[in-house]
C-alpha positions in Angstrom: -18.9 15.3 -5.3 -18.4 11.7 -5.0 -14.8 12.2 -6.2 -14.2 14.7 -3.3 -15.4 12.2 -0.7 -13.4 9.4 -2.3 -10.2 11.7 -2.3 -10.7 12.6 1.4 -11.2 9.0 2.3 -8.2 7.8 0.5 -6.0 10.7 1.5 -6.9 10.3 5.2 -6.8 6.5 5.4 -5.2 5.4 8.6 -6.5 2.1 9.8 -5.9 0.0 6.6 -2.6 1.6 5.8 -1.2 1.1 9.4 -2.4 -2.6 9.3 -1.3 -3.8 5.9 1.8 -1.7 5.2 5.0 -2.8 6.7 7.5 -0.8 4.7 7.9 2.8 6.3 8.6 4.2 2.8 5.0 3.3 1.7 3.1 4.7 4.6 0.4 7.3 4.0 1.1 10.7 5.6 -1.4 10.2 8.5 0.2 6.9 9.4 3.7 8.7 9.2 2.4 11.3 11.5 1.8 8.7 14.3 5.6 8.5 14.8 5.6 12.0 16.3 3.6 10.8 19.3 4.7 7.8 21.4 4.9 6.6 25.0 8.1 8.4 26.1 8.2 11.7 24.2 5.5 13.5 22.1 6.5 16.1 19.6 3.1 17.9 19.4 4.5 20.9 17.5 5.7 18.7 14.6 2.4 16.7 14.7 0.3 19.8 14.5 2.4 21.3 11.6 2.1 18.0 9.8 -1.6 17.8 10.4 -2.2 21.2 8.9 0.0 20.4 5.9 -2.1 17.1 5.4 -5.3 19.1 5.5 -4.3 21.7 3.0 -4.9 19.6 -0.2 -8.4 18.6 1.0 -9.2 22.2 1.9 -8.1 23.5 -1.5 -10.0 20.7 -3.3 -13.1 21.6 -1.3 -12.8 25.3 -2.1 -12.6 24.5 -5.7 -15.5 22.1 -5.8 -17.7 23.8 -3.2 -20.0 25.2 -5.8 -20.8 21.8 -7.2 -21.6 20.6 -3.7 -24.1 23.4 -3.2 -25.6 22.8 -6.5 -26.0 19.1 -6.1 -27.5 19.5 -2.6 -30.0 22.1 -3.7 -31.0 20.3 -6.8 -31.6 17.0 -5.0 -33.8 18.7 -2.4 -36.3 20.0 -4.9 -38.7 17.4 -6.3 -39.7 17.8 -9.9 
């Protein structure tokens, strides 16, 4: 389950990627999504569609690994 949480953290990284990356071709997807929203015009439809597409790999991975999460939580709750 640590792998799932590590993947989610790296996949959704925004702060460090937006600070340290200066080349637009290297941006992570969440950093790239911020260009749909600015001070003068916001394209919320593209932003919402991109957010759903970014969420799909995490949801798919969670569905595949869900049984291990439940198994780990239930085995850690029982002493002995």
